[in-house]
N, C-alpha and C positions, 0 to 999 in steps of 0.2 A: 504493500499499498503507500503508497505515492505519503512526502508532507503535506503537499496542499488538499489531498483529497482524506487528511486524517486532519487536520483543520479543520477539514467543513464536516466533519463528523462532528467536534469536538463544539462547535459555533451552529449547531444544527440540533446535537441529543444532549451537549454539557450541561455540567450544572453550574449557573449562571452564581457566584456572590454579587449581593450588593454592596455598595460602599462602606454598606451599614453595616452589616453582617461583617467584612475585612477590617473596619477598624475596630467595630466591636473581639474582632479574632486579638486584632494588635495589644488590647487593653485585659484581656482572658489570660494571654502569654505574658505581661508582664504581673498581674499577680500570681498566675502559676508559678514564675520564677521565682518571687518573693518569697513562697509559701513551701516551699521548695529547700532553698537556702538557709532557712530555717531552722533545716536538720543541721546543717554546717556542712561543709564541705566546697567541693566547684560542681558544679551545675552545666554540662552540655545540652544548648537548644537549639534545637534541627531543624532545618522547614527547607521549600525546593524556591528556588528564583526562581518564579511562574507569575510578569507583568499581566495585567486585565483581569479581567473577571472568574475568563474560567484556569480552576485550579490545581479543579480535580479529572480523573481518567484515568483509564487501564495503563496504558504509557506511565504515566506522573506517578502512579501507583505503585509500579513496578522498579522507577527509578528510587524513590522513597524507600522501599521494601528493601531494597540491598546497601543501601545507604547506610541504612539504621542495625542492619546486618552487620557490616562493613565498620560503625564506627563502634560496637562497643567489643567486636573480636578482636579491634588495635587496643581497648584497653584490655581484655582479656590478654593479649600476646605482649602487651608490657605488667602487666599483676597491675593491676589500676583494679582494685575494689571498688564492682555497683552499686554504689546504697540501694538505692534506685531507680527501675524506667518504667515510664511510663508513656504513652502513647494517644493522640487526638485526632478527629477525622473529620472536619467538618466540611459546607463549601467554600472558605477563605482557604484552605487548602488540609495536608497534615505533617502535624507536629511528632516530636520526637524529642522527653525531656530522660536525659541521663544522668542521677546525680552519682559521682564518684569522690574519695577522700582522698585524691589523686593530688600535686600541685600543677594549678591552672595554669601556670606557663608552659609546664611539660604535656599537658592535657593539650595546650592550644596546638605546641609543632606538633603533636601524633595528629588530631585533627586537620593539621592544614597539609601532613603530606597526603592526607586519604582524598583530601582535595584536589593535590595536583598529582598525583596519583592516577585517579578515575576519570575515563574520558569526554565525563559529564561532571567533572569534579566547578565548573564557573557555574554550575544550576543547587548550588549544594551549600547553602547558608549554616555552617557550622559555629551557632557561637557559643564561644566560653566564656565564662561568666564565674568572677572570684567569689568565695565567703561575702564581701559587700556588697555583691552583685553589680560591680563593674565588670566591663566587657574586655576580655583581652582581647588584643588587636592586632592584627600580622603583626604592623612593623616592631611591634613589642619585641616579636619572637625574630626581627631578625630577616623577617619577609614584604618582600613585594606589596605594594597595594597589587589588589585584583583585576584582570585589561578584561574590557569587552571582548567578546566568543566573534563581535561581528569583525570589529575592525583595527583590535589592539589598544587603543587607546586605553586609558586606566578608566574601570567599571562605575566611579562615582561622577568623573566630569561627564561622559554619554548619558547616564543618567538623567544629571541635572539641566541637560542642554536637550533632550529628549531627541539627539540626535539620531535616532532608529526609532521606525511605523513598529505597533504593536505588532501587523504583519509579516514583517524581518524578521521579530525575535523569536517571533515561533513559530514560522518554520524552520531557524535556527537550530531549535529548540531540539525542534519533534526533529529534524534530524539528525542531530547528533543522537537520541536518546534509540532510536532505527537503531543507526549504521551501529550504537553499542550492543542492542540484543540483539539483532542479528550478525553479529562475530563472534557473540558468544552461540548464537543458534548453531550457526555452521562450525564453529570447536566442537562445541557436544556427541553434534552427530556426525563428527570425522573421527571423534574420539569411544564414540562408542561405535563404529565400524571395525576401527584396530581391534578395538577390548575384543568386539565379537567374534575376530578371525584368528586372537591371542589366545582366545578361552577354546574356539576349537580346537585348535591344531596341538594343544596343550591339554587338553581333554584323553583321559587314559584307563583301560586301553582300548581302542581304535582299530578291527581287525580290519587287516588286510590298509590300513594308514598309519600316515607318520603320526606318531606320538611321544610321551614321554619316556617309556621303553624302547623302541626301536624306529625300522623306518619305514614300516610294514610294509610293502610288497615293491617299493620303491627305492630303488637301489644311488639315485642320480639326488636323495634329494633327503634331509634332514630337519627335527627342529628347526635349528638355527639359522637353513635356508628362510623356511615361512617367518621367523623372525627379520632378518634382511627384508625379508619382500616384503611381510608389515608395514616397516618402515617407510619405504619412500613410497606408501602409498597410500600411505596416511591423511596425505593433504590434496588428494586426487579425489579421494572420498568427499571432501570437503568442497572442492571445485564443484564435485558432481550434486551439488546443494546450490550453492551461488549462481548454476545454471539454471537448475530448477526454476530460482528467485527471480532470475533474467526472463525465462520464460512461463509466469506465471499467467498471462495474460492470452496464451499462445494454446489451441487447440492442442488436446493431448496427441492425439494418429499426428500431429506435426514434427513430432519432437525428436523421436527415435534417432531420424539421419543427422539431429545435432548434434550427439551423444559419438560418433565415432570416432572422430579424431580423439577428443579428450580419452576417449576408451583406448586408442591404440597407441597416445603418452605415454598413460597409465601402462598399460603392458611394455614399452617399451623401455621405462623405470623398472618394472618390474624385470627384465634380462639381462639389465645392468649391472640389478643388484646379487641377482644370483647368478649368474653367470652363464645365462638361456637355460634355468631349467623352469617350466612353465611353474608355482607355482598355485597360481591361484586368477587363470586366465577365466575358470568360471567365473569366480566369485566377482572377478571387476566391472562384466557387464552386468549381474544380477543383480551387488549390490550400485553399482553404478546409477542401474534403471531407478532403484525402489529412494537413492537419497536425491535423486534427481526430481522422484514425484513427490517427494517430501517439503523438500524446496518447495515446489510448486503449490502446493497445500500453503507452505506457511509464506509464500508471499500473497498468498488469497486473505489471506489473515482469517485460516481456520484454525479451529483445537485439532491436537493430536488428537488421531484417528488411525489404528493399527487396518483394522478393514476396511476404511477409505484411503486409505496409503497404495494399499496391493491393488483395489478393485482399480485406481488411478494407474499404478502401473502396468498390468492388462493393458490401459488403453492407447498408453504410452508404446507397448508392445505389440498391438495386432493383426499385423502387416507382415508378421513373423514367420506366418503359418504360408503365406503366400512364397515360402522359399521354393515349398515343395509344388506348388501347381506346376502343374507342365517339365516335369522332370526326367530329364533323360539319362542323363552322365551323372551321378553324384559328384560333388568333386571335394566333397566333407565328411568325414565319420559322422556328425549327426543324419545329412543329408542318403549314406549310405544304409542306415540303420532303418530309418524313413524307407524306403525304396526295400530294404529286405525285410521286414517286420512291422511295418508302417506304424514304429514311435516314434513319436513327432518329438520329445527330450525336452531338453531345456527351452527350443520354441514355445515347443503347445506349455510349456509351465510358465513362462514367463506371458504371453499372449493371454493366458485364463488367469492371472493376475498372482500366482506361486496356490495355489492351493494343498500344493502338497505341505506350504506350511504355516497357514493358518488354518486346515483342518487336521496336521497329522501331530506338525514339527511342533509348531506352538506350544498346544493344547496339552500335550505331552508334556514338553518340558515343565509346564505347569504345575501341571496330575505331580511329577516324580516330585516338585521343588515342596511341593504340598503335603508330600508325605517324610518331607523330613530329609533327604537326600541333600547331599550337595551339588553344588550347581557342577562338579566335575562329573558325580554320579548321575545325575539327573541328563549330561547329556551324552556316557554311555550308551542309556537305557531309550532318550531320546533316537537317538544314529541308529539303535535295534528298530526301534515303533517305524523309520522312514526307510528301514530297508526292506522291509516285512509288506510295506505297503506302496514302493514307488518301483518304477523299473528305469534302473538307473542305467544308462547309457553307458558310463565307466565302463562298471563292470562286461558288458556287452564288450564292447571295442576290443577288449584283452580276452572274451572267451567266445560264449554263444549263448542262444536265450536257453537250452538244458541248464545250463551252470547259474542262471539270474534264475532262474525257477528252484534250484535248490536249497541255491542263498536264500529266495525267499521264505523261503519252507523250513529253514532252520533257524532265522529269526520269529518263525511268528511259534516254532517247535519251546525257543527256550523264552520267548514273552509269555504263554500262556503259565509256565511253569512259576512258581513261589518264589522261588533258588532264587538270589539276585545275587550272585556271589562275581564278583571279579574274576573267579577261577572260569569263571560259562566263556564270559568274555577273551579271556587269554588263549582258552583254547581256539576259539574260535579262529584268534588271531593267525597263532601257529600255522589252521587249516588255511587258513587266505593265502597268508606268506608261502606255503610251500604250490599252491596252483597260480598264484602272483595274483589274485582275486583285489581290488581294489575298487571299493564304494565310493568314488571319490564324487558323482555327484550326489551322495547322499550325504556325505560331510559339507560341500556347499550351501543345502539343505539344510544341515546345520548350523553353520556360521549363521545364517539369516533365520532362524530362530533363534538364536542367542543375542543379535542384533533388533531382534525384533522385543524379543524382551529387555533391555538394557535401554531401550528408547520408553517403551511405556513404563518402568519404572523411576 
């Protein structure tokens, strides 16, 4: 959502504080400060610098909450005892009061650090009052006066001269906050993507796959190869989310061609990091699509919703099955398997919105966690659930249909047993390694299940 659009929503639907309410709030703040200081100590009084009559809204609340947490954390980190903490909320804005027994000049220094470190620090009005009710100025602790976030002049001078219009100021404030929280969102999604890849490869035991015990049926890679790949891929997942935000107003069916180039760049980064070993080509595609869908929904101002994100991923990938239309000569393993068995593989999974993740992987992971299993153990049995219910094309590529059916049957038998001993999976791991079986497709689905679980959390 653009700053212009958000401002228009604030104007049309925001609660405007009257001049009387704003003046009354100032008087009430002074009285609250006096009452709290009667208990002795140093008082922090925090509000947001929001001009005009509309001083509340979701974006402002988010900024206030984050800064309030940082104020208390900063005191905690510096062993400043919090005697009392109070918040108030009115049309005139949000207010936080924190009473501490620490030296007022030290506290002012700590608060200035917050203002100067934050992307939206210029919007934070963190007053520090000593026991006599005197405000400690920035200059009293050797800091410069605050600057205007539009022109760089002193804020006080711009305010007195009314150099900038209300609209100019509000658009800049909204832009600053949107950029800050968007960057946070991008980092969080990318971190969850990397976390999912690390949890998937570290889940042990995983029959036929790289894990903490061995390299499974893969002689060209190990745990550290996957670590190397994950590290370099993390910023690319962030880029996919950012791409989704940029394309938020596009029709989903038009998006996929625009993801091919960043996808190839991610593959190249993986190859350089691993010496040409393909650890994550499949998951680059799937996570890239889902991250793009997540970005598109964020750009549309929509709340997190797993089902909606997967459904949007399906719309992005709607054209993938056209690869099989009038197919005469297969040029890839996926096309060859379609010609031989009629299996659509990852194309079918993606174009349907990853039903194996939504209906099998994620519910299984939650079920086992709900039974008290660790994330590792829940992951091992979730992999088995996926193995029992999906046609893993990686197994087919390395063997044949009869092997896949036998593997699925074994997985169902283990799942039907009440015994959840890791020894059962370790025995299956040895068998898979002897036959060079690798359920790499199910490993990708497990990683996606981890990812969506982390996003929900």
